[in-house]
C-alpha positions in Angstrom: -25.4 -28.9 59.7 -22.2 -30.2 58.2 -24.1 -32.7 56.1 -26.2 -29.9 54.5 -23.1 -27.8 53.9 -21.3 -30.8 52.3 -24.4 -31.3 50.0 -24.4 -27.6 49.1 -20.7 -27.7 48.3 -21.1 -30.8 46.1 -24.0 -29.1 44.3 -21.9 -26.0 43.5 -18.9 -28.2 42.4 -21.2 -30.2 40.1 -22.2 -26.9 38.5 -18.6 -26.3 37.6 -18.4 -29.6 35.6 -21.5 -28.8 33.5 -20.8 -28.3 29.8 -22.9 -26.2 27.5 -25.4 -28.2 25.5 -24.8 -27.9 21.8 -27.3 -28.3 19.0 -26.6 -30.3 15.9 -25.0 -28.6 13.0 -27.4 -26.3 11.2 -30.2 -27.0 13.7 -31.3 -23.3 13.8 -31.4 -23.1 10.0 -33.5 -26.4 9.8 -36.0 -25.2 12.4 -36.4 -21.8 10.6 -36.9 -23.6 7.3 -39.6 -25.9 8.7 -41.4 -22.9 10.3 -41.3 -20.9 7.1 -42.6 -24.0 5.2 -45.6 -24.3 7.6 -46.3 -20.6 7.2 -46.2 -20.8 3.4 -48.7 -23.7 3.5 -51.0 -21.7 5.8 -50.8 -18.5 3.6 -51.4 -20.4 0.4 -54.8 -21.4 1.5 -57.2 -18.8 -0.1 -60.4 -19.6 1.7 -59.5 -18.5 5.2 -58.2 -15.2 3.9 -61.4 -14.4 2.0 -63.9 -16.0 4.4 -65.7 -12.8 5.4 -66.2 -11.9 1.7 -67.7 -15.4 1.0 -70.0 -15.0 4.0 -71.2 -11.6 3.0 -71.7 -12.7 -0.6 -73.7 -15.8 0.4 -75.9 -13.8 2.7 -76.5 -11.2 0.0 -77.5 -13.9 -2.5 -79.8 -15.6 0.0 -81.4 -12.3 1.0 -82.0 -11.4 -2.7 -83.6 -14.8 -3.3 -85.9 -14.3 -0.3 -86.9 -10.8 -1.4 -87.6 -12.0 -4.9 -89.7 -14.9 -3.6 -91.6 -12.6 -1.4 -92.4 -10.2 -4.2 -93.5 -13.0 -6.5 -95.7 -14.4 -3.8 -97.4 -11.0 -3.4 -97.9 -10.8 -7.1 -99.5 -14.2 -7.2 -101.8 -13.3 -4.3 -102.8 -10.1 -6.1 -103.4 -12.0 -9.3 -105.5 -14.6 -7.6 -107.6 -12.0 -5.8 -108.1 -10.2 -9.1 -109.1 -13.4 -10.9 -111.5 -14.3 -8.0 -113.1 -10.8 -8.3 -113.3 -11.1 -12.1 -114.9 -14.6 -11.9 -117.3 -13.4 -9.2 -118.2 -10.5 -11.5 -118.7 -12.8 -14.5 -120.8 -15.2 -12.5 -122.9 -12.3 -11.3 -123.3 -11.0 -14.8 -124.3 -14.5 -16.1 -126.7 -15.0 -13.3 -128.2 -11.6 -13.9 -128.9 -12.2 -17.6 -129.6 -15.9 -17.1 -126.7 -16.8 -19.4 -125.7 -19.9 -17.4 -128.6 -22.0 -18.4 -127.8 -24.8 -20.8 -129.9 -25.3 -23.8 -130.5 -28.8 -25.2 -130.6 -28.8 -29.0 
């Protein structure tokens, strides 16, 4: 028991001899300057700040291109079906009046 009490007493006495740790001169100012410098570099980057706007703009452009392509494809299909109908009508007309026979001169 005495051994433990001696160790406790030595520990408490060693605490009395502890000196406060001191930072180098202007340490706090230097740390603050470095932190502010890193924040300034992060804030100067314009892309992360506007990232949602870029995403929305890109999606809007892509959606517009898709809608335009879809409309053009429908127009082409309509035109092809109209041309097919017209050519069928012309063929029927030429067959009816026997206009498709070739004459040798």
